[in-house]
N, C-alpha and C positions, 0 to 999 in steps of 0.2 A: 789268645792270643787271634789266634785265624774270626773263630767266630768275630771276634768284636771286627777286625781290620772290615770281614763280609757285610755285619749291619752299618758302619761307618759308608760302603762301597754304595749298598741297596741304597742308604740313605740320600748322599750325594747324584743316582741314577735319578731316585724320588723326585726331589730338587729341580735337578736339569728338567727333567721333564714336563716342569710344572711351569718352568719361566720358558720354554718354547709351544706350551702349552698358552701359555700366558700371551707370547709374542703372538701365534696365530691367530686367538679370536679378535676381530676386527673392530673396530676405533667406531663405538653409535657413529653414520652418517649425519650431522644434524641439520646438513644442507636446505636441504626442505622447508621442515621446519620452519627456521632460520628464515627462507624467502616468503612461504604463508604471509609469518605476523610480519614480517615488513608492506606489502603487499599489505592485509589490513589494516596495517595504523597508517598507508599513503591514505588508501580506500576513505577511514572514517571521516579523514584530513580534510581531501575530496566532498563529502557528504555533507562533513559540518561547513565547510564555505558554500555549498547549492543552499542547503536554510538558512543562511542569512543572505543570501540572494532575494531569494522568499519572501523571505522577510520583508525589505530592504522594497524591493517593484511590489508587494502587493502592499506597500503602508501600510503596516503592521506595527500599532505601539511597542514597540519593546518592551514595555512596560507592565504592557498586561501579557508577557508569555513566561511563559512556566519552563522551567528546566526539570525536564520525567528523570535527568543521567541516559546516561549513557550516550547521548548526544539527540535525544531523542527530545520533541518540545514540543508544547500543546498551549490554543490560546482555546478558554471557554470564556461564554457571551453568554450571559443572562438573560430574560426577560427582560424587559424595565420595569412591572412588578411583579410581587411574588407569588409565583402558584403553587402546585403541591412537591414538596420536595419527597426524594425517595425515603422508603421505611425497610428497614432490616425482610431481610426476600420478597419484598415486589416488586410482581413482572416490571423489569424496562421494554419499552420496543424501541431503539431505536435501525431510521434511517439510517444508510449509510451513503456515501458516494465519493467511490477511491481514482485520485486524481493523478498523477507524471506532474515536478514542477511547473509545469510552463500552463497548470490546471489542466489540462488536457483528461475527459474525465473517463477514463474506461474502461468502468464497471459503475454497477447503479441497482442499491435495493428498492430504487423509488419510479415507478413507469413514467410520472410525469416531468422525472427528471432524465427519462432517459429519451423520452418523447421531444421534448424539445430539443435537447444536442444534437440528436439526430436532423431533426426539420429544420433548424436551426447551418446542423454541417450539411443537406443536399440545395439549400438557398446559397451559402456562400459559394459551393462546386456550380450552381445554377449561372448567377453572377461573375461569376471566374469567365462559365463560356461565353454566355450572352455580347462580356463586350460592355463599355461603360456606356452609361445614357438609359440603361434597360433595367437596372438595376431592383430587384422586388424585395419583399417583407416576408417575415412566418409569422401569423397569427393563427389561432385558433381553428379560426373557421377555414383560410386554405394554407394551400401549401405551392408557391413555385418551386419548380423545375424542368429544364431542356432548355429550346436552341428560340425555338422563338415562341415571346409573349403570351399569343394567345395561345395557344394550345401547352399553357404549362399553368391554367389554373387547376386547380385539384375541383373535383365532385363536389360540393356541400354534402350532397345525402353520401358522401361515401368516406367513412373512422377514415381519421388520421391515421388511429392506428394499421386498421386496410393497408390506407398511404402505402406509408412507411413498408408493411413489408412485402406489397408488391413493386415498391423501386430497390425493398433489396432481393429480389429476385430478376428484375427485369435490363436491371443497371450494374457498370462496373463496380463493387460494391465500395465502402463509406472504411477510413482508413478503420475506424473504431467506430464500429455500429454497435451500438447499447439498446436499442429493441427490439426486442428476441420475440417471436411469434409465442414459444411455447416456453418461454419465461417466466416461473410466480416469481412478479414484482411486490416484494410485503418487509415491513420492517424485522430488523432477529431480536430475536425476545434475548434475555437473558436475564437475570437474577438479582437483586441488587447484595450488594455483602461488603461489607469497610474492607476487609484484605484480596477482594477482585477473584472470589474463587466463583463464584459468578458467575463470570463470564468464561466467555465461548474460548477453549484449548486449542481449534483449532485455526484464531485467528493468531494475524501476525503477530508476534511475541511485542512490535514498536506500538500497536495499535492496544493490544489490551493493557502493555506496564502502563502505558498514558490513563488509560480509561481507568484503571485500575486506581490514578493515581486524584484523579477528576470528578468520578463519580460522588464522592458524598459532600463535593456542591453544588450539584448538577441540580436540575430541579425541568419542569416538563415545560418543554419547548426549549430548554439551553442546547445552543451546540457546542461541539467542542472541532478546532482544528486542529488535527497533531501532524507535526513534519515529524515523521522517522528516517532516519539513515538505513543506508540500504542495505544494512547488517540485520537488522531487523527489521525489515520488511518481506526481503521475496530474495534476498543476499544475490551471491554470486553465480547461483544458476538459472534469475528469474521463473517466472510462472505468468504461464501464455503468454497476454499484451507485453506485461511489465517485462521488459530486457533485462538482461546481467547487470549488477552493480547501478537499481534504479533507486532514487531519492525516492518515494511516495507520499502523502498527501490522501491523507483520510478524515474523511469532512462526515464528521456526527452529529446526528438532532434526535435529540430524543423527543416522539414525537405519542410516545400512551403513557401513563402509571395504572396499573390495578396489584392488589393487594396479589 
């Protein structure tokens, strides 16, 4: 009888200890996750509004806009006449232009784009400094910068690239200097594959996802304008010139195809 009572007593103590332990075990705090989820949803809604506004502001035909999923949208523009179409494992050379939703370019693989954008930016600054009535413009032979018109014509014997480098070194820099002296400007190359495995996995997801969807319908000289929500561009951390939570526009042109 005593043994049975001891057993019952010990069993009761064990149950009590389990209850105490369970009561002391903290309930998992999900508030941080819930806050993150709410913030992500709010940002996704904001991004979708920004993308819709971009489509409207740039007079993009909505019937041509492809919804690739995840809020990523793109427009594929093919040449008027059919050119070479990618075949399996072809090497695709792609020129990239990265833009914000106001079309401000902040990065490019195309030196011609970098030179033109920087030149126009210097001209815009000069015009602002010079005031009305003395506005100048940019062409491939001359670049105007300064406060007095006669002092602003660049020596035509000086390459425009050299001029831009000199300006960057001697003047207050542009907000976004695209042409850099030691940068190799060249198309980025990828292998064509139907499932997108040949794309560069270091690229932002939004860029890769849209190209995976679009590449089968591309041909030589096709252009793909990709509108990526911030989550699938550079996220809440941003990157370099890209602020946190920025919608990014990837402007991609297929400039060469080879086996």
